[in-house]
C-alpha positions as CSV (number, residue, x, y, z in Angstrom):
1,R,-87.2,43.3,-130.4
2,D,-89.4,43.7,-133.5
3,G,-86.8,46.0,-135.1
4,L,-84.1,43.4,-134.6
5,V,-86.3,40.6,-136.0
6,S,-87.4,42.7,-139.0
7,A,-83.8,43.8,-139.7
8,A,-82.7,40.1,-139.6
9,K,-85.5,39.2,-142.0
10,A,-84.3,42.0,-144.3
11,V,-80.8,40.6,-144.3
12,A,-82.1,37.2,-145.1
13,A,-84.3,38.5,-148.0
14,S,-81.5,40.6,-149.5
15,T,-79.1,37.8,-149.2
16,G,-81.5,35.5,-151.1
17,A,-81.9,38.2,-153.7
18,L,-78.1,38.4,-154.1
19,C,-77.9,34.6,-154.5
20,D,-80.6,34.8,-157.2
21,A,-78.8,37.6,-159.0
22,A,-75.5,35.8,-158.8
23,N,-77.0,32.6,-160.2
24,L,-78.6,34.6,-163.1
25,A,-75.3,36.5,-163.7
26,V,-73.4,33.2,-164.0
27,Q,-76.0,32.1,-166.6
28,G,-75.7,35.4,-168.4
29,E,-79.3,36.4,-167.7
30,A,-78.7,39.2,-165.1
31,T,-77.3,42.7,-165.6
32,E,-74.4,44.1,-163.7
33,E,-76.8,46.6,-162.2
34,K,-79.0,43.8,-160.7
35,L,-76.0,42.2,-159.1
36,V,-74.7,45.5,-157.8
37,A,-78.1,46.5,-156.4
38,A,-78.5,43.2,-154.7
39,A,-75.0,43.5,-153.1
40,R,-75.7,47.0,-151.9
41,S,-79.0,45.8,-150.5
42,V,-77.2,43.2,-148.4
43,S,-74.8,45.8,-147.2
44,A,-77.6,48.2,-146.3
45,S,-79.7,45.6,-144.6
46,T,-76.7,44.4,-142.6
47,T,-76.0,47.9,-141.5
48,S,-79.6,48.2,-140.3
49,L,-79.3,44.9,-138.4
50,L,-76.1,46.2,-136.7
51,V,-77.8,49.4,-135.7
52,A,-80.8,47.5,-134.3
53,A,-78.6,45.1,-132.4
54,Q,-76.6,48.0,-131.0
55,V,-79.7,49.5,-129.6
56,K,-80.8,46.3,-128.0
57,A,-77.5,44.9,-126.8
58,D,-74.7,45.9,-124.4
59,S,-72.4,47.9,-126.7
60,K,-69.3,46.6,-124.8
61,S,-70.1,42.9,-124.9
62,Q,-68.0,40.4,-126.8
63,A,-71.0,39.3,-128.8
64,Q,-71.6,42.9,-130.0
65,A,-67.9,43.2,-130.9
66,R,-68.1,40.0,-132.9
67,L,-71.3,41.2,-134.6
68,Q,-69.7,44.5,-135.6
69,A,-66.6,42.6,-137.0
70,A,-68.9,40.3,-139.0
71,G,-70.8,43.4,-140.3
72,R,-67.5,44.9,-141.4
73,S,-66.7,41.7,-143.2
74,V,-70.0,41.7,-145.0
75,K,-69.5,45.3,-146.0
76,K,-66.0,44.5,-147.4
77,A,-67.3,41.5,-149.2
78,T,-70.2,43.3,-150.8
79,D,-67.9,46.2,-151.8
80,S,-65.5,43.7,-153.4
81,L,-68.4,42.1,-155.3
82,V,-69.6,45.5,-156.6
83,T,-66.0,46.2,-157.8
84,A,-65.6,42.8,-159.4
85,A,-69.0,43.1,-161.2
86,S,-68.1,46.6,-162.5
87,N,-64.7,45.5,-163.6
88,S,-65.9,42.4,-165.4
89,E,-68.6,44.4,-167.2
90,A,-66.1,47.0,-168.3
91,L,-63.8,44.3,-169.7
92,A,-66.7,42.6,-171.5
93,E,-67.8,45.7,-173.3
94,E,-66.6,46.2,-176.8
95,E,-64.5,49.2,-177.5
96,V,-66.5,52.1,-179.0
97,Q,-65.4,53.0,-182.5
98,L,-65.3,56.7,-183.1
99,S,-63.3,56.8,-186.3
100,E,-65.9,58.7,-188.3
101,S,-65.8,62.3,-189.3
102,A,-65.6,65.1,-186.7
103,H,-69.2,66.0,-187.3
104,R,-70.4,62.4,-186.7
105,N,-68.2,62.2,-183.6
106,F,-69.8,65.3,-182.2
107,A,-73.3,63.9,-182.8
108,V,-72.4,60.6,-181.2
109,E,-70.9,62.5,-178.2
110,L,-74.1,64.5,-177.8
111,E,-76.2,61.3,-177.9
112,M,-74.0,59.7,-175.3
113,Q,-74.2,62.8,-173.1
114,E,-78.0,62.7,-173.4
115,S,-78.0,59.1,-172.4
116,V,-75.8,59.8,-169.4
117,L,-78.0,62.7,-168.3
118,K,-81.2,60.6,-168.7
119,A,-79.6,57.8,-166.6
120,E,-78.6,60.3,-163.9
121,A,-82.0,61.8,-163.8
122,D,-83.6,58.3,-163.5
123,L,-81.1,57.4,-160.8
124,A,-82.0,60.6,-158.8
125,K,-85.7,59.8,-159.1
126,A,-85.1,56.2,-158.0
127,R,-83.0,57.4,-155.0
128,K,-85.7,59.8,-153.9
129,K,-88.3,57.1,-154.2
130,L,-86.1,54.7,-152.2
131,E,-85.5,57.3,-149.6
132,A,-89.2,58.0,-149.3
133,M,-90.0,54.3,-149.1
134,R,-87.4,53.9,-146.3
135,K,-88.8,56.9,-144.4
136,D,-92.3,55.5,-144.6
137,K,-91.1,52.1,-143.4
138,Y,-89.6,53.6,-140.3
139,K,-92.6,55.8,-139.6
140,Q,-94.8,52.7,-139.3
């Protein structure tokens, strides 16, 4: 029962964070990444709730079927939000001007590759930290 309650609380908290991120985004004060992270958090916590409910409930009941359908709807909605946020950010960005000499273009390309690699490394670290945090949470 505690797993179900804590999963429901996680859904409520992540939904609140998504609402906050959406409000900030409308005001131009939130990044695309904040909105995407909040949407993914809602999706993940909803999945955890569905798993917890599946453990506790009759898997063949009508209520469980409706809960699973609602979970699929949440997943679809959060995926759509992530896609929309990504598309709007891409449209808002200015076109990169690379009309300089070939040497300058090469230097810019190297800097861009460095930025991408750094971001990927930061992402990998953050994913490992999140994974460890989740493992610790379920060990308790």
